[in-house]
C-alpha positions as CSV (number, residue, x, y, z in Angstrom):
1,M,93.0,85.2,105.9
2,R,91.3,87.4,103.4
3,F,91.9,89.5,100.0
4,K,92.3,92.8,99.7
5,P,90.1,95.4,97.5
6,L,90.2,99.0,95.8
7,A,87.2,100.6,97.7
8,G,86.9,98.5,101.0
9,H,87.6,95.4,100.7
10,L,88.1,95.8,97.4
11,F,91.2,96.8,96.5
12,G,93.3,94.9,98.5
13,F,92.5,90.6,101.0
14,I,93.7,86.7,100.1
15,G,97.3,86.5,99.1
16,S,97.9,85.6,95.1
17,V,100.8,83.2,94.9
18,V,103.1,85.7,93.3
19,I,106.9,85.2,93.0
20,G,108.7,87.9,95.0
21,L,111.5,88.7,96.8
22,A,111.0,90.1,100.2
23,L,112.2,93.5,100.6
24,I,113.4,93.9,103.6
25,G,117.6,93.7,103.7
26,F,118.0,91.4,106.6
27,T,121.3,92.2,108.1
28,T,123.2,88.9,110.3
29,F,120.9,87.5,113.2
30,L,122.3,87.9,116.2
31,S,121.3,85.7,119.2
32,G,119.1,87.6,122.3
33,C,116.7,90.6,121.8
34,G,118.3,92.1,118.6
35,T,121.0,94.4,116.5
36,F,121.1,98.1,117.0
37,K,121.7,100.1,115.1
38,G,121.6,103.8,115.7
39,P,118.6,106.3,116.0
40,E,116.4,108.5,113.3
41,E,118.1,108.1,109.7
42,I,118.0,108.0,106.1
43,V,117.9,103.9,105.0
44,Q,116.1,102.4,102.3
45,T,113.7,99.9,104.9
46,P,109.7,100.0,105.2
47,L,110.2,100.9,109.1
48,I,112.1,104.4,110.0
49,K,113.4,104.5,113.7
50,L,112.3,107.9,115.1
51,L,114.0,109.7,117.8
52,P,111.1,109.8,120.7
53,Q,110.8,114.4,119.9
54,N,109.1,112.9,116.9
55,Y,106.7,110.5,118.3
56,P,103.0,111.0,117.0
57,N,100.2,111.5,120.2
58,F,99.4,107.8,121.3
59,F,95.4,108.0,121.5
60,D,93.1,106.2,121.3
61,S,90.0,106.8,120.3
62,R,88.2,103.7,121.5
63,S,89.7,104.1,125.1
64,F,91.8,100.6,124.7
65,E,87.9,98.7,123.8
66,G,88.8,95.6,123.0
67,L,92.9,95.5,122.8
68,S,94.0,93.6,125.2
69,R,92.1,90.6,123.8
70,S,94.2,91.1,120.4
71,I,97.2,91.5,122.5
72,D,96.2,88.3,123.6
73,Q,96.1,86.5,120.1
74,S,99.5,88.1,119.6
75,L,100.9,86.6,122.2
76,V,98.9,83.2,121.6
77,Y,101.3,83.3,118.0
78,F,104.7,84.5,119.9
79,K,104.3,81.4,121.8
80,R,103.5,79.0,118.8
81,V,106.4,80.0,117.0
82,P,110.4,78.9,117.8
83,S,111.9,81.6,120.4
84,A,115.0,82.4,118.0
85,R,112.1,83.4,115.3
86,K,113.3,87.0,113.8
87,Y,110.9,89.8,113.2
88,T,112.6,92.7,111.4
89,Y,111.9,97.2,112.6
90,G,113.9,98.8,110.0
91,K,117.5,97.8,110.7
92,D,117.0,96.5,114.3
93,I,116.4,93.1,114.4
94,F,114.4,90.9,117.6
95,D,113.3,87.6,118.4
96,A,110.1,85.9,119.1
97,G,111.1,85.8,123.2
98,Y,111.9,89.5,123.2
99,M,108.5,90.4,121.6
100,I,106.7,88.3,124.0
101,H,108.4,90.1,126.8
102,S,107.5,93.5,124.3
103,M,103.8,92.7,124.0
104,E,103.6,91.5,128.1
105,T,104.8,94.9,129.0
106,F,102.1,96.5,127.2
107,Q,99.9,94.8,128.2
108,A,100.4,95.4,132.0
109,F,101.0,99.1,132.1
110,L,97.4,99.2,130.2
111,A,95.6,97.4,133.1
112,K,96.9,100.1,135.3
113,N,94.5,102.2,132.9
114,P,96.8,105.4,132.5
115,S,95.8,108.7,131.2
116,M,96.8,109.2,127.7
117,E,99.2,111.7,129.1
118,K,101.1,108.9,131.4
119,L,101.1,106.6,128.3
120,N,102.8,109.2,126.2
121,A,104.9,109.5,128.8
122,W,105.6,105.8,129.0
123,I,106.2,104.7,126.0
124,K,108.5,107.8,125.2
125,N,110.9,106.6,127.9
126,N,110.4,102.7,126.9
127,F,109.3,101.9,123.7
128,L,110.6,102.5,120.1
129,V,108.7,103.4,117.8
130,Y,108.6,103.1,113.6
131,K,107.0,104.5,110.6
132,S,106.1,103.3,107.7
133,V,107.4,104.8,105.1
134,G,104.2,104.1,103.1
135,S,103.7,105.7,100.1
136,D,102.7,108.5,97.7
137,G,104.1,111.6,99.9
138,G,104.8,109.3,102.8
139,Q,101.2,108.2,103.9
140,V,99.6,104.6,104.4
141,L,96.5,104.1,102.2
142,F,94.0,102.6,105.0
143,T,90.9,99.9,103.6
144,G,88.8,97.2,105.5
145,Y,86.9,94.1,104.6
146,Y,84.3,92.3,107.3
147,E,83.3,89.1,108.1
148,P,79.6,88.5,105.8
149,T,77.2,87.0,106.3
150,Y,74.9,85.4,103.4
151,E,72.5,82.6,102.8
152,G,73.5,79.1,102.2
153,S,72.4,75.9,102.0
154,L,74.4,72.6,102.7
155,D,72.2,70.6,99.3
156,P,71.7,72.3,95.6
157,T,68.1,73.2,95.3
158,P,67.5,75.4,92.3
159,S,67.3,78.8,94.6
160,Y,70.9,77.9,95.9
161,D,73.0,76.9,92.6
162,Y,76.1,78.7,93.3
163,P,78.5,76.6,95.7
164,L,81.5,77.3,97.6
165,Y,84.2,74.9,97.0
166,S,86.4,72.6,99.1
167,K,90.3,73.2,98.0
168,P,91.0,70.9,94.9
169,S,92.4,67.9,95.3
170,D,94.6,68.0,92.8
171,L,95.4,71.5,93.9
172,L,99.3,71.5,95.1
173,Q,101.3,73.8,96.9
174,I,105.0,74.5,96.4
175,D,107.5,75.4,97.9
176,L,110.3,76.2,95.9
177,S,113.1,77.2,98.9
178,R,112.7,72.9,99.3
179,F,115.1,72.7,96.3
180,S,117.1,75.6,96.4
181,K,118.7,78.1,99.0
182,K,118.3,80.9,97.0
183,Y,114.9,80.5,96.8
184,K,114.2,81.4,100.0
185,G,111.9,84.2,101.3
186,H,109.8,83.3,97.3
187,K,106.5,82.7,98.0
188,R,104.6,79.5,97.5
189,L,103.8,78.4,94.2
190,S,99.6,77.1,93.7
191,A,99.8,74.8,90.6
192,R,98.2,71.2,89.2
193,V,99.7,68.4,87.3
194,N,98.9,68.3,83.3
195,F,99.0,64.9,82.8
196,D,99.1,65.0,78.6
197,T,102.4,67.1,78.8
198,H,103.9,65.6,82.4
199,C,104.4,69.2,82.9
200,V,103.8,71.0,87.0
201,V,101.8,74.1,85.0
202,P,99.7,77.2,86.7
203,Y,96.5,75.6,88.3
204,Y,93.0,76.8,87.0
205,S,91.7,80.9,86.5
206,R,88.4,81.6,87.4
207,K,87.2,81.2,84.5
208,E,88.4,78.0,83.4
209,I,87.0,76.8,87.0
210,N,83.0,78.0,86.0
211,G,83.7,76.4,82.9
212,I,84.6,73.0,84.2
213,S,81.5,71.1,84.6
214,T,82.7,68.3,87.0
215,F,85.0,70.7,89.3
216,M,82.9,69.5,91.8
217,D,84.3,65.7,91.6
218,R,87.6,67.6,92.6
219,A,86.1,69.9,95.0
220,V,83.8,69.3,97.2
221,P,81.2,72.0,97.9
222,V,81.1,73.1,101.6
223,V,77.9,74.9,101.1
224,W,75.4,76.1,98.4
225,L,75.3,80.1,97.8
226,K,72.0,81.9,96.6
227,S,74.0,84.7,95.2
228,R,76.7,84.2,92.5
229,V,77.9,87.9,94.0
230,D,78.1,87.0,97.5
231,R,80.2,84.1,96.6
232,F,82.7,86.6,94.9
233,F,82.6,89.1,97.9
234,L,82.9,86.0,100.3
235,E,86.0,84.9,98.5
236,I,87.5,88.9,98.8
237,Q,86.5,89.2,102.6
238,G,88.2,85.1,102.5
239,S,85.7,84.0,105.7
240,G,82.4,84.8,106.6
241,R,79.2,83.3,108.2
242,V,76.5,81.6,105.8
243,T,72.8,81.4,107.6
244,L,71.3,78.0,107.0
245,K,68.6,77.0,105.1
246,Q,67.9,73.3,107.3
247,G,68.6,76.1,110.5
248,G,71.8,77.0,111.8
249,E,74.9,79.2,110.9
250,L,77.8,77.8,109.3
251,R,81.1,79.4,109.3
252,V,83.4,79.5,106.7
253,H,87.1,80.2,106.2
254,Y,90.0,80.5,103.8
255,A,91.5,77.3,102.7
256,A,93.4,78.1,99.5
257,S,93.8,79.5,96.5
258,N,94.2,78.9,92.7
259,G,97.4,80.6,92.8
260,N,96.1,83.4,89.5
261,A,97.0,86.9,90.4
262,Y,94.5,88.9,92.0
263,R,92.3,91.8,89.8
264,S,90.6,94.3,90.8
265,V,87.7,94.2,89.8
266,G,86.9,97.9,91.0
267,R,89.4,99.3,89.4
268,Y,88.6,97.7,86.3
269,L,84.6,98.8,86.3
270,I,87.0,102.6,87.2
271,E,88.8,102.5,83.9
272,K,86.1,101.1,81.7
273,N,83.3,104.5,83.2
274,E,81.2,102.2,84.4
275,I,82.2,103.7,88.6
276,A,83.7,106.9,89.1
277,K,86.3,106.9,91.3
278,A,84.6,109.2,93.5
279,D,81.7,107.1,93.7
280,M,83.6,103.4,94.2
281,S,82.5,101.5,96.6
282,M,81.7,97.3,97.9
283,Q,78.0,98.3,97.6
284,A,78.6,100.1,94.0
285,I,80.7,97.0,92.7
286,R,77.6,94.8,94.3
287,K,74.6,97.6,92.8
288,W,76.3,98.0,89.5
289,L,77.1,93.5,88.7
290,E,73.7,92.9,89.8
291,K,71.8,95.8,87.4
292,N,74.1,94.3,84.3
293,P,74.0,90.4,84.9
294,L,74.5,90.1,81.3
295,R,78.7,91.3,81.9
296,M,79.0,89.8,84.7
297,D,81.2,86.8,83.4
298,E,83.3,89.7,81.8
299,V,83.7,92.2,85.0
300,L,84.4,88.9,87.8
301,Q,86.2,86.9,85.0
302,H,89.0,90.1,85.4
303,N,90.1,88.3,88.3
304,G,91.6,85.2,88.0
305,S,92.3,84.8,91.2
306,Y,89.7,82.0,93.4
307,V,89.1,81.0,96.5
308,F,88.7,77.7,98.3
309,F,87.3,77.4,102.1
310,K,86.5,74.8,104.3
311,T,84.4,74.6,107.6
312,E,85.1,75.6,111.0
313,E,84.5,77.2,114.4
314,G,85.3,80.4,115.5
315,G,87.2,83.1,113.3
316,P,87.8,85.3,111.4
317,Y,91.3,84.0,111.4
318,G,94.5,85.8,110.1
319,S,97.4,84.1,108.5
320,I,99.3,83.7,112.1
321,G,96.4,81.5,113.0
322,V,94.8,83.6,115.3
323,E,91.2,85.2,115.6
324,V,91.2,88.9,114.6
325,T,89.6,91.1,116.4
326,P,87.4,94.1,115.4
327,L,88.9,97.3,114.9
328,R,91.9,96.3,116.6
329,S,93.9,93.5,113.7
330,I,95.3,95.4,110.2
331,A,96.6,93.2,107.9
332,T,99.8,94.3,106.1
333,D,102.2,92.7,104.0
334,Q,103.6,90.4,105.2
335,K,107.1,90.1,103.9
336,I,108.1,93.2,104.9
337,F,106.1,94.6,108.3
338,P,106.5,92.0,110.9
339,N,104.0,89.4,111.8
340,G,102.2,89.8,114.6
341,G,103.4,93.0,115.9
342,L,101.5,96.1,117.7
343,C,101.2,99.2,115.6
344,F,99.5,102.8,116.2
345,A,97.2,103.3,113.4
346,Q,95.8,107.0,112.6
347,T,93.4,107.1,109.9
348,A,89.0,108.2,109.8
349,L,86.8,105.7,110.5
350,P,82.4,106.6,110.1
351,N,80.1,108.1,113.3
352,P,77.6,104.3,113.3
353,N,75.1,107.0,114.1
354,T,75.3,108.3,111.3
355,L,77.6,106.9,108.5
356,G,77.8,109.7,106.5
357,S,80.0,109.7,103.1
358,R,83.8,109.7,103.5
359,E,84.3,113.7,104.1
360,E,82.3,113.0,107.2
361,W,84.0,110.6,108.4
362,D,86.1,110.8,111.9
363,S,90.2,111.0,112.4
364,V,90.9,108.1,114.9
365,S,93.9,107.0,115.8
366,L,93.8,103.6,117.4
367,F,96.3,101.0,118.4
368,V,96.3,97.4,116.5
369,L,98.2,93.8,116.1
370,N,99.2,92.9,112.5
371,Q,97.5,90.0,112.2
372,D,96.6,89.4,108.7
373,T,97.9,89.9,105.1
374,G,96.4,90.2,101.7
375,G,96.5,89.4,98.3
376,A,96.1,93.2,97.2
377,I,97.8,94.4,100.5
378,R,101.3,95.6,98.9
379,G,103.9,97.9,100.5
380,P,104.6,100.1,103.2
381,G,101.5,102.2,101.8
382,R,98.6,99.7,102.2
383,A,96.7,98.6,105.3
384,D,93.7,96.7,105.9
385,L,91.4,96.4,109.2
386,F,88.9,94.3,110.1
387,C,85.9,95.8,111.0
388,G,83.8,92.9,112.1
389,N,80.5,91.3,111.2
390,G,77.0,93.5,110.6
391,N,75.7,96.6,109.4
392,Y,78.0,99.1,110.4
393,A,81.3,96.8,109.3
394,Q,79.5,96.2,106.2
395,F,79.7,100.0,105.6
396,T,82.8,100.3,107.3
397,A,84.8,98.1,104.5
398,G,82.2,98.7,101.8
399,H,83.5,102.2,101.7
400,M,87.0,102.7,103.4
401,N,89.7,104.1,101.3
402,T,91.3,107.0,103.5
403,P,94.5,108.1,104.0
404,G,96.5,107.7,107.6
405,Q,100.3,106.8,109.0
406,L,101.2,104.1,110.6
407,Y,103.3,103.5,113.3
408,F,105.1,100.6,115.0
409,L,106.2,100.0,118.6
410,V,108.7,97.3,120.1
411,L,110.2,97.8,123.8
412,K,113.5,98.9,124.2
413,P,115.9,96.4,124.8
């Protein structure tokens, strides 16, 4: 699970803990495959059911590469949750057992290696398709995130002096729904106890954490990094690899956050006229920070959110606890979109041979799985694509800020 940025990962990654009611008005839950409403209609929901004649052209620009593996990960998730758990698509509701049936049916058809013509006919006959209402004229803004690799050390040295903290021992996570049913659907609060006032208060901000010289007494560093900027961007991505001075590689993943609201440093630099909006990217932010070290506190502490890490084999892992797949996993607002769901995205990606400017990117369409979320990925008009690891992933995630469309698919009952 990660944070999400403004341009690339910086407009959008890992959830800031803010109380917010879910946007979906749930209808009465029924057993079995779910409750049904009529065909396409104007409704105030994040997903609108389409009539078959309004389905998009289902073409996969990557010839289904990696798709079955990503579907397997969603199946791991659906088989792990209670079979009666409900998932809302517009005004329709399906349980986890039916989601498994839907996924396995789609995967079995893919195994036949169908032509795009046969795939479209089969989906039209067998699947319901729901379109995100989006924002700004019905479009969905796609950004990207990736798994970075940075240099680090297991022990602090003059060259490796920026700790990547583990989850603090005094960090509390409060589930308000345990106190009253009226708080069901609210986000958990991250907090700490102020022993002077005997009150529960918000956890320390980024600025406060950086100012506590003994903070490692409550949060043991999992590794030490060379660069403060590296550490900040690793927080934004939420997971990464660290090439160790002692030899070998360490995989680090999101463990918790301080719960402070996520604020985009990319947007801050645009508002301060430091970087033009058209030039904004993760790479542009890094370049600016390295050229302006005396203003680093000002800019980085604008984002009060702080992420803590743990070491773990494999990954990266999405918010539903399964490995995300490059160019097949997306992060959306999990309060309004169904976890693990099969999706179809229309957006743009750079040509790996040229890595040109956004204006030169190729229009693409991809089947993807909704397997992650992020603190700045909110509302029906946002989605974040996991781009993988390496140069292409770094470039794409750093520059991706492209409009498109997003659809969800479920097998007809």
